[in-house]
Structures are given as C-alpha cells and as structure tokens.
N, CA, C and O atoms as CSV, one atom per row, in Angstrom:
chain,resi,resn,atom,element,x,y,z
A,1,MET,N,N,54.398,39.861,151.724
A,1,MET,CA,C,54.665,40.731,150.587
A,1,MET,C,C,55.444,41.951,151.063
A,1,MET,O,O,55.084,42.572,152.063
A,2,LEU,N,N,56.481,42.282,150.367
A,2,LEU,CA,C,57.330,43.406,150.735
A,2,LEU,C,C,56.648,44.739,150.431
A,2,LEU,O,O,56.084,44.943,149.357
A,3,GLU,N,N,56.718,45.619,151.393
A,3,GLU,CA,C,56.219,46.981,151.226
A,3,GLU,C,C,57.416,47.910,151.094
A,3,GLU,O,O,58.547,47.509,151.368
A,4,ARG,N,N,57.177,49.132,150.682
A,4,ARG,CA,C,58.292,50.064,150.499
A,4,ARG,C,C,59.049,50.318,151.788
A,4,ARG,O,O,60.267,50.486,151.755
A,5,ASP,N,N,58.360,50.351,152.934
A,5,ASP,CA,C,59.043,50.550,154.218
A,5,ASP,C,C,59.970,49.389,154.551
A,5,ASP,O,O,60.967,49.570,155.250
A,6,ASP,N,N,59.647,48.200,154.054
A,6,ASP,CA,C,60.485,47.025,154.304
A,6,ASP,C,C,61.852,47.174,153.646
A,6,ASP,O,O,62.853,46.709,154.192
A,7,ILE,N,N,61.907,47.811,152.493
A,7,ILE,CA,C,63.166,47.965,151.785
A,7,ILE,C,C,64.127,48.795,152.627
A,7,ILE,O,O,65.285,48.418,152.809
A,8,LYS,N,N,63.650,49.915,153.136
A,8,LYS,CA,C,64.504,50.760,153.970
A,8,LYS,C,C,64.884,50.038,155.250
A,8,LYS,O,O,66.018,50.162,155.712
A,9,ALA,N,N,63.958,49.287,155.830
A,9,ALA,CA,C,64.256,48.549,157.055
A,9,ALA,C,C,65.346,47.510,156.821
A,9,ALA,O,O,66.245,47.358,157.648
A,10,ILE,N,N,65.273,46.801,155.711
A,10,ILE,CA,C,66.301,45.807,155.374
A,10,ILE,C,C,67.648,46.498,155.193
A,10,ILE,O,O,68.664,46.046,155.722
A,11,ARG,N,N,67.647,47.588,154.445
A,11,ARG,CA,C,68.889,48.315,154.183
A,11,ARG,C,C,69.487,48.842,155.482
A,11,ARG,O,O,70.698,48.762,155.690
A,12,THR,N,N,68.648,49.373,156.345
A,12,THR,CA,C,69.108,49.887,157.630
A,12,THR,C,C,69.659,48.764,158.500
A,12,THR,O,O,70.692,48.929,159.149
A,13,GLN,N,N,68.979,47.629,158.516
A,13,GLN,CA,C,69.442,46.473,159.291
A,13,GLN,C,C,70.841,46.048,158.846
A,13,GLN,O,O,71.663,45.635,159.664
A,14,LEU,N,N,71.097,46.152,157.560
A,14,LEU,CA,C,72.404,45.798,157.017
A,14,LEU,C,C,73.445,46.895,157.237
A,14,LEU,O,O,74.642,46.671,157.058
A,15,GLY,N,N,72.980,48.074,157.624
A,15,GLY,CA,C,73.888,49.198,157.838
A,15,GLY,C,C,74.459,49.754,156.548
A,15,GLY,O,O,75.580,50.261,156.523
A,16,GLU,N,N,73.683,49.657,155.478
A,16,GLU,CA,C,74.154,50.091,154.168
A,16,GLU,C,C,73.479,51.385,153.726
A,16,GLU,O,O,72.310,51.635,154.020
A,17,SER,N,N,74.246,52.193,153.017
A,17,SER,CA,C,73.677,53.376,152.372
A,17,SER,C,C,72.854,52.919,151.172
A,17,SER,O,O,72.907,51.756,150.773
A,18,GLN,N,N,72.098,53.844,150.610
A,18,GLN,CA,C,71.368,53.492,149.392
A,18,GLN,C,C,72.335,53.088,148.291
A,18,GLN,O,O,72.050,52.171,147.520
A,19,ALA,N,N,73.468,53.759,148.213
A,19,ALA,CA,C,74.445,53.449,147.168
A,19,ALA,C,C,75.027,52.040,147.348
A,19,ALA,O,O,75.170,51.294,146.379
A,20,ALA,N,N,75.356,51.687,148.584
A,20,ALA,CA,C,75.907,50.344,148.841
A,20,ALA,C,C,74.859,49.271,148.583
A,20,ALA,O,O,75.166,48.222,148.017
A,21,PHE,N,N,73.626,49.530,148.994
A,21,PHE,CA,C,72.537,48.580,148.768
A,21,PHE,C,C,72.312,48.409,147.269
A,21,PHE,O,O,72.082,47.299,146.789
A,22,ALA,N,N,72.379,49.512,146.539
A,22,ALA,CA,C,72.215,49.463,145.081
A,22,ALA,C,C,73.306,48.615,144.445
A,22,ALA,O,O,73.035,47.816,143.549
A,23,GLN,N,N,74.527,48.787,144.902
A,23,GLN,CA,C,75.642,48.025,144.345
A,23,GLN,C,C,75.433,46.527,144.570
A,23,GLN,O,O,75.770,45.718,143.706
A,24,ARG,N,N,74.883,46.159,145.715
A,24,ARG,CA,C,74.591,44.751,146.028
A,24,ARG,C,C,73.710,44.118,144.949
A,24,ARG,O,O,73.860,42.935,144.641
A,25,PHE,N,N,72.795,44.899,144.378
A,25,PHE,CA,C,71.835,44.374,143.400
A,25,PHE,C,C,72.138,44.783,141.964
A,25,PHE,O,O,71.388,44.448,141.047
A,26,GLY,N,N,73.223,45.499,141.772
A,26,GLY,CA,C,73.602,45.883,140.421
A,26,GLY,C,C,72.696,46.943,139.812
A,26,GLY,O,O,72.479,46.971,138.600
A,27,VAL,N,N,72.168,47.820,140.674
A,27,VAL,CA,C,71.329,48.921,140.198
A,27,VAL,C,C,71.941,50.223,140.696
A,27,VAL,O,O,72.899,50.203,141.469
A,28,ASP,N,N,71.396,51.350,140.259
A,28,ASP,CA,C,71.949,52.606,140.757
A,28,ASP,C,C,71.188,53.084,141.996
A,28,ASP,O,O,70.115,52.575,142.318
A,29,GLN,N,N,71.764,54.061,142.673
A,29,GLN,CA,C,71.195,54.577,143.917
A,29,GLN,C,C,69.790,55.115,143.713
A,29,GLN,O,O,68.943,54.984,144.597
A,30,ALA,N,N,69.532,55.715,142.570
A,30,ALA,CA,C,68.198,56.261,142.285
A,30,ALA,C,C,67.140,55.158,142.280
A,30,ALA,O,O,65.991,55.392,142.656
A,31,THR,N,N,67.525,53.968,141.857
A,31,THR,CA,C,66.587,52.839,141.852
A,31,THR,C,C,66.220,52.451,143.275
A,31,THR,O,O,65.050,52.205,143.566
A,32,VAL,N,N,67.203,52.394,144.162
A,32,VAL,CA,C,66.916,52.068,145.565
A,32,VAL,C,C,66.033,53.148,146.176
A,32,VAL,O,O,65.096,52.850,146.917
A,33,HIS,N,N,66.333,54.392,145.862
A,33,HIS,CA,C,65.493,55.496,146.343
A,33,HIS,C,C,64.049,55.307,145.880
A,33,HIS,O,O,63.112,55.489,146.658
A,34,ARG,N,N,63.878,54.946,144.623
A,34,ARG,CA,C,62.538,54.713,144.067
A,34,ARG,C,C,61.858,53.539,144.766
A,34,ARG,O,O,60.667,53.606,145.070
A,35,TRP,N,N,62.608,52.459,145.023
A,35,TRP,CA,C,62.039,51.312,145.748
A,35,TRP,C,C,61.535,51.739,147.120
A,35,TRP,O,O,60.476,51.295,147.564
A,36,GLU,N,N,62.302,52.610,147.794
A,36,GLU,CA,C,61.913,53.044,149.134
A,36,GLU,C,C,60.730,54.000,149.117
A,36,GLU,O,O,60.000,54.096,150.104
A,37,LYS,N,N,60.535,54.690,148.038
A,37,LYS,CA,C,59.414,55.634,147.924
A,37,LYS,C,C,58.162,55.007,147.327
A,37,LYS,O,O,57.049,55.320,147.747
A,38,LYS,N,N,58.341,54.115,146.340
A,38,LYS,CA,C,57.199,53.564,145.610
A,38,LYS,C,C,57.052,52.061,145.750
A,38,LYS,O,O,56.029,51.506,145.349
A,39,GLY,N,N,58.053,51.387,146.311
A,39,GLY,CA,C,58.011,49.939,146.444
A,39,GLY,C,C,58.725,49.250,145.293
A,39,GLY,O,O,59.052,49.859,144.275
A,40,LEU,N,N,58.952,47.972,145.488
A,40,LEU,CA,C,59.589,47.153,144.453
A,40,LEU,C,C,58.629,46.913,143.301
A,40,LEU,O,O,57.413,47.021,143.461
A,41,PRO,N,N,59.183,46.586,142.137
A,41,PRO,CA,C,58.296,46.158,141.050
A,41,PRO,C,C,57.490,44.929,141.503
A,41,PRO,O,O,57.953,44.169,142.353
A,42,LYS,N,N,56.334,44.738,140.962
A,42,LYS,CA,C,55.463,43.620,141.349
A,42,LYS,C,C,56.081,42.264,141.016
A,42,LYS,O,O,55.761,41.259,141.650
A,43,ARG,N,N,56.969,42.240,140.018
A,43,ARG,CA,C,57.633,40.994,139.636
A,43,ARG,C,C,58.986,41.338,139.051
A,43,ARG,O,O,59.297,42.505,138.813
A,44,GLY,N,N,59.778,40.322,138.824
A,44,GLY,CA,C,61.071,40.539,138.200
A,44,GLY,C,C,62.232,40.152,139.099
A,44,GLY,O,O,62.052,39.769,140.255
A,45,THR,N,N,63.426,40.263,138.536
A,45,THR,CA,C,64.620,39.803,139.244
A,45,THR,C,C,64.932,40.638,140.475
A,45,THR,O,O,65.431,40.105,141.466
A,46,ALA,N,N,64.652,41.933,140.436
A,46,ALA,CA,C,64.921,42.774,141.611
A,46,ALA,C,C,64.070,42.323,142.787
A,46,ALA,O,O,64.572,42.201,143.904
A,47,ARG,N,N,62.810,42.078,142.554
A,47,ARG,CA,C,61.915,41.637,143.624
A,47,ARG,C,C,62.388,40.303,144.195
A,47,ARG,O,O,62.443,40.133,145.413
A,48,VAL,N,N,62.726,39.368,143.329
A,48,VAL,CA,C,63.182,38.052,143.780
A,48,VAL,C,C,64.463,38.192,144.600
A,48,VAL,O,O,64.597,37.563,145.650
A,49,ALA,N,N,65.395,39.002,144.134
A,49,ALA,CA,C,66.665,39.172,144.839
A,49,ALA,C,C,66.463,39.773,146.225
A,49,ALA,O,O,67.067,39.311,147.192
A,50,VAL,N,N,65.624,40.792,146.331
A,50,VAL,CA,C,65.381,41.418,147.637
A,50,VAL,C,C,64.613,40.464,148.549
A,50,VAL,O,O,64.900,40.395,149.744
A,51,GLU,N,N,63.650,39.732,148.013
A,51,GLU,CA,C,62.924,38.751,148.819
A,51,GLU,C,C,63.860,37.647,149.323
A,51,GLU,O,O,63.728,37.197,150.461
A,52,ASN,N,N,64.800,37.212,148.483
A,52,ASN,CA,C,65.771,36.205,148.909
A,52,ASN,C,C,66.667,36.748,150.016
A,52,ASN,O,O,66.984,36.032,150.966
A,53,LEU,N,N,67.075,38.001,149.901
A,53,LEU,CA,C,67.882,38.616,150.946
A,53,LEU,C,C,67.099,38.670,152.251
A,53,LEU,O,O,67.644,38.374,153.314
A,54,LEU,N,N,65.840,39.042,152.178
A,54,LEU,CA,C,65.003,39.088,153.379
A,54,LEU,C,C,64.897,37.701,154.001
A,54,LEU,O,O,64.998,37.560,155.220
A,55,ASP,N,N,64.698,36.690,153.188
A,55,ASP,CA,C,64.645,35.311,153.702
A,55,ASP,C,C,65.946,34.947,154.411
A,55,ASP,O,O,65.922,34.352,155.488
A,56,ASP,N,N,67.085,35.304,153.808
A,56,ASP,CA,C,68.387,35.015,154.408
A,56,ASP,C,C,68.551,35.725,155.747
A,56,ASP,O,O,69.118,35.162,156.683
A,57,LEU,N,N,68.061,36.953,155.841
A,57,LEU,CA,C,68.171,37.709,157.087
A,57,LEU,C,C,67.280,37.134,158.177
A,57,LEU,O,O,67.625,37.190,159.358
A,58,GLU,N,N,66.133,36.580,157.788
A,58,GLU,CA,C,65.192,36.027,158.765
A,58,GLU,C,C,65.600,34.649,159.252
A,58,GLU,O,O,65.250,34.283,160.374
A,59,GLN,N,N,66.318,33.875,158.469
A,59,GLN,CA,C,66.667,32.503,158.849
A,59,GLN,C,C,67.481,32.407,160.117
A,59,GLN,O,O,67.175,31.544,160.939
A,60,PRO,N,N,68.511,33.238,160.346
A,60,PRO,CA,C,69.243,33.134,161.607
A,60,PRO,C,C,68.344,33.380,162.822
A,60,PRO,O,O,68.515,32.743,163.862
A,61,ALA,N,N,67.392,34.300,162.691
A,61,ALA,CA,C,66.485,34.576,163.800
A,61,ALA,C,C,65.586,33.389,164.066
A,61,ALA,O,O,65.293,33.078,165.220
A,62,GLU,N,N,65.142,32.720,163.009
A,62,GLU,CA,C,64.295,31.538,163.169
A,62,GLU,C,C,65.076,30.384,163.773
A,62,GLU,O,O,64.526,29.619,164.565
A,63,ALA,N,N,66.330,30.245,163.420
A,63,ALA,CA,C,67.162,29.153,163.933
A,63,ALA,C,C,67.441,29.326,165.411
A,63,ALA,O,O,67.645,28.337,166.115
A,64,ALA,N,N,67.456,30.552,165.898
A,64,ALA,CA,C,67.721,30.829,167.309
A,64,ALA,C,C,66.535,30.481,168.200
A,64,ALA,O,O,66.680,30.343,169.414
A,65,GLN,N,N,65.376,30.342,167.597
A,65,GLN,CA,C,64.171,30.072,168.401
A,65,GLN,C,C,64.048,28.619,168.776
A,65,GLN,O,O,63.092,28.233,169.449
C-alpha cells in the first residue's frame, strides 16, 4: 500500500518536480503536494495510475535479479 512518503520517493526517483509529476497525471501541482502531505485517495483513478507507475518502476529491478 502506498504511503505519502512513497509518492515523493517515486517523484524523486523520476527526477521530476511536483509540477512535472502533476502533468504526468493530469492534475495540478497542488494535488501532488497534497498527495505528498496527506497521501493518495484510498481509491480512484489517481491511486491506480500512481500504483501502475510504481509497478512499472519496480519491474526493471525485478528483471535484473
């Protein structure tokens, strides 16, 4: 389950600002800021999209093992 710290870690791993990360998901920068402070919504398209991105980021690491 994604925690609020995970959102910032994912964004940092990608080397993206909050604004760039927001653009990736079609939301504004304030929404990303809120995700990093309070966490993602418990359900919905934003949560699914960020979870899918996390899965995509983890797959190359798993394939290397």
